[in-house]
Each structure stands twice: as structure tokens, then as C-alpha cells.
N, C-alpha and C positions, 0 to 999 in steps of 0.2 A: 778114783784117783789113787795109785799107789805111794806107800812111801819109801822114799830111797835112804837107805841109812850108810853114814859115808865117815870113815876112820878122820880121824884130825890130821893122823899123818898124810893120808892121800889127798886131804884137802890143802896142805903146808906145799905138798910139790904141786897142784895144782896152779894155786894161787904165786908160785914163787916164792914165798915168803917162809923164814924160821917156824918150825916146830910151836916154839913156846910163843910170837905172835899169836896163832892161830886159838893154842890154849885162852890168851887175853884175852881174844875177843869172843868167846864162847864165855868166859864169866864177868866181860864187861856186858853183854849185848843178855844176861841171863836164859844160855839159850839149854833147854835139858840135856842131858849127856848119859850115857852109860859107860861104866867102866869097861876100858878092853886089855886092858894088862902093861906091859912093859915092853917095849922095844926100843932101840939103839937109834937113838938119832941124833944129829949135830953132834956127835963125838959124844954122847953121854947117855945113860939108860933114863926115859921120860917113858910118865906114865900119857897111852894112848887112852883114847874116849873115843866113842862112836857117836855118831848125832844124826838128824834129818838133814840131810842136805838143803832142802827146799825153807825148813826155819832159820838155817844158818843163813843163806843168801838172801832171804828177807828180809830179817834183823840189822842184818852186812850191809842191806840199801836202804833201809830206813833209818840208819847212823848215819848214812854219808854226807859230808858236809862238802859246800863250794868251796877252792881255793881260791881267796881275793887277797891282794895285797893294798894296803892303807895308803893313800897318796902319797910319792915322796915328797918330801920336805925341803924347800930350795931355802938357802940361808941370802 
């Protein structure tokens, strides 16, 4: 099994979300990351990290929740 490493900016492009959101998920799910330097993303310089793609996808899917709404109250 090969370890596939991917940068946080590439993940944000693939997922269609802002780079800041990907970094938030990396911190929230405690995913190990390697510093990758600075890159101009979303109109400012941001720190890019390199993470294990399989670990990122696994942690993200285990943290997923179902979307449900409560019953609508009637008057």
C-alpha cells in the first residue's frame, strides 16, 4: 500500500472549497501534516501543508454527520 501525499491547496481545488476550510479540517480532525511553504491562494499568502490523502479522506468521512431538520412547529 503506497502512501499518497497531497498538498492542502490541491485538496481545496479538488473539493471546491477555500484553502482556509481545508486547513480548518486538518486541525479539527488532528491530521498529521508536513509544512510545504507559502503560496499565493485566495488573494493572500497562505501556508501550505502536505498530508496523507487516504488519512484525510478517512478522517473527513468519519466526522461526517447526517443533515436532518427537526419537525416544523405548527401554530
